[in-house]
C-alpha positions as MATLAB code, in Angstrom:
seq = 'MSSFAGRMKEYPNMSLDRFDRENLHARAYFLSHCHKDHMKGLKGPLLKRKLKFSLTVKLYCSFVTKELLLSNPKYAFWEDHIVALELESPTLITLIDEASGEREELVVTLLPAGHCPGSVMFLVEGAQGTVLYTGDFRLAKGDASRIELLHSGSRVKDIKSVYLDSTFYDPRFYQIPSRETCLHAIRGLVQDWVSRSVYHTVWLNCKAAYGYEYLFTNLGDEFHTQIHVKSLDMFKKMPEILSHVTTDRATQIHACRHPKDEEFVPASRLPCGSSASDGTPLNIISIKPSTMWFGERTQRTKVIVRTGASSYRACFSFHSSYSEIKDFLSYLQPINIYPSVIPIVILYTLNVFSTPQLPNTPFANMPQPLIPLPQPLIPQSPTPNTPIPLCPNP';
ca = [
     -34.845   15.813    0.694;
     -34.270   18.760    3.001;
     -35.049   18.336    6.693;
     -33.689   21.732    7.710;
     -36.022   23.265   10.308;
     -35.572   26.811    9.031;
     -33.553   28.532   11.761;
     -29.837   29.110   12.155;
     -28.518   29.219   15.719;
     -26.608   32.445   15.122;
     -29.505   34.348   13.549;
     -32.831   32.909   14.755;
     -34.870   35.919   13.634;
     -34.594   34.877    9.990;
     -36.031   31.712    8.454;
     -34.616   29.944    5.418;
     -36.428   27.414    3.227;
     -39.038   26.653    5.895;
     -42.177   28.690    6.538;
     -44.279   26.882    9.120;
     -44.286   26.150   12.870;
     -41.826   28.366   14.784;
     -40.830   30.022   11.512;
     -44.120   31.894   11.537;
     -42.469   34.249   14.047;
     -39.529   35.149   11.801;
     -38.817   38.774   10.903;
     -37.636   37.890    7.376;
     -37.732   34.894    5.037;
     -35.229   33.538    2.540;
     -35.868   31.041   -0.273;
     -32.857   29.370   -1.883;
     -34.781   27.842   -4.815;
     -38.211   26.593   -5.868;
     -38.186   22.892   -5.015;
     -41.056   21.715   -2.832;
     -38.978   20.344    0.040;
     -37.622   23.874    0.550;
     -41.051   25.544    0.427;
     -42.949   23.949    3.312;
     -45.540   26.371    4.626;
     -44.836   29.007    1.978;
     -48.486   29.126    0.909;
     -49.930   28.306    4.339;
     -52.946   30.280    5.657;
     -51.171   31.376    8.843;
     -48.275   32.891    6.938;
     -50.686   34.471    4.471;
     -52.509   36.093    7.374;
     -49.230   37.339    8.865;
     -48.299   39.064    5.595;
     -51.693   40.736    5.425;
     -50.998   42.648    8.634;
     -47.225   43.118    8.333;
     -45.471   46.212    6.993;
     -41.901   44.910    7.195;
     -41.768   41.135    6.564;
     -40.180   40.239    3.220;
     -39.118   37.150    1.300;
     -35.616   37.391   -0.190;
     -34.509   35.271   -3.143;
     -32.905   35.460   -6.586;
     -34.630   37.058   -9.568;
     -35.162   33.680  -11.262;
     -36.665   32.165   -8.111;
     -39.035   35.122   -7.830;
     -40.268   34.602  -11.383;
     -40.675   30.856  -10.892;
     -42.581   31.362   -7.662;
     -44.975   33.962   -9.061;
     -45.646   31.869  -12.164;
     -47.749   29.712   -9.825;
     -51.031   31.488   -8.889;
     -50.979   29.827   -5.455;
     -48.123   32.145   -4.473;
     -49.539   35.337   -5.980;
     -50.170   36.793   -2.494;
     -46.394   37.057   -2.057;
     -45.970   39.504   -4.944;
     -45.825   42.667   -2.805;
     -43.564   41.030   -0.223;
     -40.789   39.555   -2.412;
     -37.421   41.256   -2.752;
     -35.197   39.812   -5.459;
     -31.505   40.328   -4.727;
     -28.657   40.539   -7.203;
     -26.252   37.624   -7.240;
     -22.905   38.283   -5.548;
     -23.958   41.725   -4.312;
     -23.741   42.165   -0.501;
     -27.003   43.715    0.741;
     -27.744   45.286    4.120;
     -31.007   43.880    5.489;
     -32.651   45.130    8.673;
     -34.777   42.657   10.611;
     -37.440   44.550   12.547;
     -39.572   43.320   15.436;
     -42.856   45.057   14.648;
     -44.057   44.818   18.272;
     -41.004   46.254   20.040;
     -39.247   48.094   17.227;
     -36.025   46.147   17.903;
     -33.719   46.083   14.900;
     -31.018   43.674   13.791;
     -28.767   44.452   10.840;
     -27.290   41.750    8.623;
     -25.350   41.757    5.383;
     -26.674   39.012    3.103;
     -24.983   37.895   -0.114;
     -26.454   35.498   -2.663;
     -23.848   33.096   -4.080;
     -24.315   30.659   -6.997;
     -25.324   27.184   -5.796;
     -25.210   25.280   -9.103;
     -28.266   23.197   -8.170;
     -30.937   24.436  -10.575;
     -32.052   27.724  -12.195;
     -32.195   30.474   -9.591;
     -30.640   28.412   -6.809;
     -28.396   30.309   -4.396;
     -26.456   29.975   -1.182;
     -26.901   32.671    1.482;
     -23.797   34.158    3.092;
     -24.907   35.996    6.245;
     -22.637   38.387    8.134;
     -23.580   40.091   11.392;
     -22.866   40.486   15.081;
     -22.859   36.714   15.677;
     -20.289   35.949   12.993;
     -20.298   34.824    9.385;
     -22.423   31.825    8.432;
     -23.159   30.121    5.124;
     -26.421   28.385    4.283;
     -25.880   26.292    1.150;
     -29.472   25.314    0.379;
     -29.096   22.552   -2.190;
     -25.834   22.854   -4.081;
     -23.594   21.220   -6.677;
     -20.124   22.726   -6.741;
     -17.186   21.000   -8.366;
     -13.822   20.682   -6.671;
     -12.109   24.053   -6.585;
     -15.280   26.085   -7.162;
     -15.273   27.541   -3.632;
     -11.843   29.047   -4.218;
     -13.239   30.934   -7.201;
     -16.129   32.577   -5.327;
     -14.691   36.001   -4.563;
     -17.151   36.956   -1.818;
     -16.180   33.945    0.310;
     -12.846   35.728    0.673;
     -11.546   38.789    2.448;
      -8.620   39.937    0.396;
      -6.485   36.899   -0.367;
      -7.783   34.729    2.492;
     -10.980   32.794    3.133;
     -13.393   34.569    5.445;
     -13.658   33.229    8.991;
     -16.842   31.201    8.715;
     -18.409   30.227   12.006;
     -20.965   27.763   10.646;
     -21.971   26.096    7.404;
     -25.531   24.800    7.095;
     -24.781   22.091    4.585;
     -26.545   20.218    1.811;
     -25.471   16.792    3.041;
     -27.573   14.782    0.553;
     -24.600   12.729   -0.657;
     -22.406   12.945    2.414;
     -21.926    9.211    2.092;
     -18.936    7.152    0.795;
     -21.224    5.370   -1.673;
     -21.335    8.675   -3.553;
     -17.622    9.410   -3.297;
     -17.429   10.439   -6.953;
     -20.326   11.497   -9.162;
     -19.732   12.297  -12.836;
     -19.944   15.943  -13.786;
     -23.025   17.165  -15.574;
     -20.856   17.620  -18.663;
     -19.901   13.936  -18.564;
     -23.533   12.899  -18.186;
     -24.610   15.209  -21.006;
     -21.961   13.721  -23.308;
     -23.268   10.189  -22.649;
     -26.930   11.169  -23.071;
     -26.111   13.047  -26.257;
     -24.558    9.927  -27.762;
     -27.581    7.788  -26.932;
     -30.018   10.394  -28.260;
     -28.022   10.823  -31.479;
     -28.019    7.096  -32.140;
     -31.775    6.818  -31.561;
     -33.303    9.876  -33.244;
     -31.150    9.448  -36.363;
     -32.938    6.197  -37.202;
     -36.193    7.844  -38.319;
     -38.510   10.765  -37.501;
     -40.620    8.296  -35.528;
     -37.834    7.476  -33.089;
     -38.461    9.502  -29.939;
     -36.593   10.066  -26.676;
     -38.391   10.726  -23.406;
     -36.363   12.358  -20.622;
     -38.168   10.956  -17.598;
     -37.433   13.780  -15.149;
     -39.021   13.567  -11.705;
     -38.979   17.285  -10.844;
     -40.950   20.048  -12.530;
     -37.766   21.987  -13.148;
     -34.041   21.640  -12.634;
     -33.130   19.727  -15.786;
     -32.844   22.821  -17.964;
     -29.123   22.162  -18.384;
     -30.068   19.061  -20.389;
     -32.857   20.827  -22.308;
     -30.731   23.726  -23.486;
     -27.695   21.671  -24.425;
     -29.621   18.902  -26.197;
     -31.718   21.526  -27.972;
     -28.599   23.251  -29.251;
     -26.925   19.996  -30.267;
     -29.885   18.652  -32.273;
     -31.299   22.009  -33.426;
     -34.659   21.250  -31.884;
     -36.856   22.148  -28.939;
     -37.752   19.905  -26.019;
     -41.427   19.124  -25.496;
     -42.776   20.115  -22.060;
     -46.312   20.258  -20.729;
     -46.371   23.996  -20.009;
     -44.258   27.056  -20.755;
     -45.596   29.139  -17.855;
     -42.578   28.845  -15.576;
     -40.166   29.758  -18.378;
     -41.949   32.828  -19.783;
     -39.551   35.274  -18.120;
     -36.449   33.166  -18.729;
     -35.759   33.656  -22.457;
     -32.508   31.689  -22.342;
     -34.586   28.594  -21.498;
     -37.878   29.458  -23.208;
     -36.310   29.300  -26.665;
     -35.330   25.665  -26.059;
     -38.755   24.277  -25.004;
     -42.084   23.864  -26.736;
     -45.593   22.512  -26.225;
     -45.590   21.120  -29.773;
     -45.337   17.368  -29.345;
     -44.031   16.824  -32.902;
     -40.438   17.111  -31.671;
     -38.327   13.982  -31.158;
     -37.095   14.846  -27.651;
     -39.628   15.039  -24.827;
     -39.535   15.983  -21.166;
     -43.289   16.112  -20.620;
     -44.514   14.600  -17.384;
     -47.381   12.258  -16.589;
     -50.475   13.964  -15.180;
     -51.927   13.137  -11.793;
     -52.724    9.503  -11.070;
     -56.448    9.849  -11.745;
     -55.680   11.107  -15.270;
     -52.885    8.643  -16.008;
     -53.265    6.471  -19.114;
     -51.182    3.285  -18.574;
     -51.143    2.416  -22.276;
     -49.048    5.482  -23.085;
     -45.474    5.390  -21.779;
     -44.834    8.778  -23.296;
     -47.048   11.153  -21.292;
     -48.296   13.037  -24.355;
     -49.123    9.903  -26.368;
     -47.400    7.052  -28.186;
     -48.375    7.890  -31.775;
     -47.309   10.617  -34.163;
     -49.845   13.131  -35.511;
     -50.312   10.930  -38.624;
     -51.128    7.912  -36.460;
     -47.781    6.155  -36.888;
     -46.646    4.426  -33.653;
     -43.586    6.026  -32.111;
     -40.472    4.074  -31.207;
     -39.751    5.394  -27.735;
     -36.818    5.057  -25.367;
     -36.856    6.606  -21.908;
     -33.838    8.068  -20.121;
     -34.259    8.633  -16.393;
     -31.648   10.966  -14.868;
     -30.906    9.852  -11.312;
     -28.189    9.475   -8.711;
     -29.534    7.440   -5.810;
     -30.155    4.415   -8.060;
     -26.468    4.355   -9.025;
     -25.386    4.623   -5.390;
     -27.378    1.487   -4.619;
     -25.460   -0.609   -7.180;
     -22.946   -3.112   -5.799;
     -20.503   -2.715   -8.686;
     -19.128    0.151  -10.702;
     -21.243    1.085  -13.700;
     -21.120    3.226  -16.802;
     -22.624    6.699  -16.866;
     -25.680    5.288  -18.668;
     -27.118    1.866  -17.845;
     -29.768    0.018  -19.802;
     -32.469   -1.134  -17.384;
     -35.032   -2.582  -19.799;
     -35.799   -3.167  -23.449;
     -36.254    0.559  -24.059;
     -35.343    2.219  -20.767;
     -32.086    3.686  -19.447;
     -30.747    5.336  -16.313;
     -28.303    8.237  -16.577;
     -26.092    9.250  -13.667;
     -27.021   12.918  -13.206;
     -26.842   14.848   -9.952;
     -28.061   18.206   -8.667;
     -26.071   17.711   -5.440;
     -22.359   17.646   -4.640;
     -20.678   14.279   -4.253;
     -18.945   13.068   -1.095;
     -15.530   14.113   -2.430;
     -16.860   17.496   -3.617;
     -18.305   18.157   -0.160;
     -14.953   17.192    1.354;
     -13.171   19.663   -0.916;
     -15.682   22.421   -0.123;
     -15.414   21.994    3.659;
     -11.670   21.549    3.663;
     -11.277   24.818    1.802;
     -13.664   26.867    3.976;
     -12.626   25.325    7.330;
     -15.766   26.393    9.242;
     -15.951   25.885   13.011;
     -19.341   24.157   12.855;
     -21.106   22.178   10.149;
     -24.818   21.485   10.400;
     -26.413   18.941    8.029;
     -29.673   19.776    6.298;
     -30.404   16.194    5.271;
     -30.688   13.592    8.050;
     -30.386   10.950    9.353;
     -29.384    8.296    6.785;
     -26.080    9.685    5.533;
     -24.875   10.663    9.015;
     -25.729    7.337   10.596;
     -24.113    5.473    7.687;
     -20.920    7.491    8.042;
     -20.755    7.044   11.806;
     -21.105    3.301   11.363;
     -18.388    3.077    8.706;
     -15.690    5.217   10.298;
     -14.127    5.343   13.741;
     -14.956    8.912   14.744;
     -15.677   11.027   17.810;
     -19.317   10.701   18.842;
     -21.682   13.596   18.334;
     -23.359   15.206   21.353;
     -25.948   13.023   23.047;
     -28.862   14.776   21.367;
     -31.472   13.250   19.036;
     -30.684   13.928   15.385;
     -34.240   15.146   14.919;
     -33.558   18.210   17.064;
     -32.016   20.287   14.301;
     -29.556   21.734   13.965;
     -26.845   19.568   15.512;
     -23.199   19.694   14.390;
     -22.168   17.256   11.725;
     -18.413   17.488   12.136;
     -15.982   19.802   13.882;
     -13.002   21.022   11.890;
      -9.985   21.050   11.680;
     -10.340   17.345   12.541;
     -12.544   16.330    9.623;
     -14.657   13.230    9.690;
     -14.210   12.866    5.936;
     -11.177   10.654    5.164;
      -8.685   11.384    2.398;
     -10.009    8.414    0.468;
     -12.645    5.708    0.995;
     -11.756    2.945    3.424;
     -10.800   -0.347    1.770;
     -14.025   -2.126    2.689;
     -16.309    0.694    1.591;
     -18.062    0.017   -1.736;
     -17.768    2.771   -4.336;
     -20.182    1.599   -7.017;
     -20.928    4.937   -8.581;
     -19.826    5.367  -12.176;
     -16.415    7.042  -12.478;
     -15.535    9.823  -14.857;
     -14.202    8.237  -18.037;
];
């Protein structure tokens, strides 16, 4: 859950993934992806009023994020103020103070974040140096070295600050299986179940409205079927995903979600009903993709764990693991690193390792440095007494 306040120290005239409070005074806005914890204030009345009277304020994002945002009528007022930027295409953006006419020029580049459809990192270059805002990201080891625009010629750019997705900056999450590994395990479980009869059904119990499309598309291809979802609205302009989902509940693989509490029917574990169209009861198993649950285990586990008579947990992460974050930071070697998720992972790390103390400033006053490099807080391997319960790659 992001707790980033929206402003970067180097470029305070732009706001990223936060649209309320002091961010109402920003000259430009940036949205890394469409998850709610990165959209606070985005449909607020004060911001809506600001846009009504502004000629220059824009919201910058990826093309997919734009389509996802505008698929929700609550954000329709943004339509004339959104600028979708091409991925990996440096763009000159001028931030204008409409009262004084003061101008600030920045070059902004959208880089793939690997978190969910449309998710990006923002590389910002200007008079105050080069900074990278990761938003939420999942990059494997070595991925940073393959992103051309993080480099100048054959060397890594001099990055002053990284504003970091620190969700799993915690030794408990030292290694998280790749999405490919998780998919392989889920595929095996699904194959075993749906092959028993047409009345054997799998429910992917996904907590977010979107972000699991990697599972939908790959399972759809593997089993030559479509995945049942409640609505197709958000996918209408994403044909590569739309062809893999359906509102026809006759399919054997579901990712539909329970309605609001007041409409919830406890007797039906599967949100769209527990019987087939001919009245035959369905045999249902649920698979809940998650990461935090695995990090809380006291022993190593498999990629999929049975948690009940017909329920399973699958180790699936949208965020980089502890070791992936270490690899990312070690490669970029930024001067400053600011966490966007606080305070649990930072406090845990400070308690586990003998490290230099951070400045005597409350963690809540974002942003504060996480670690200075080149003396990284992250060790080469977990300390002997640190539990590493998360399931290893097979």
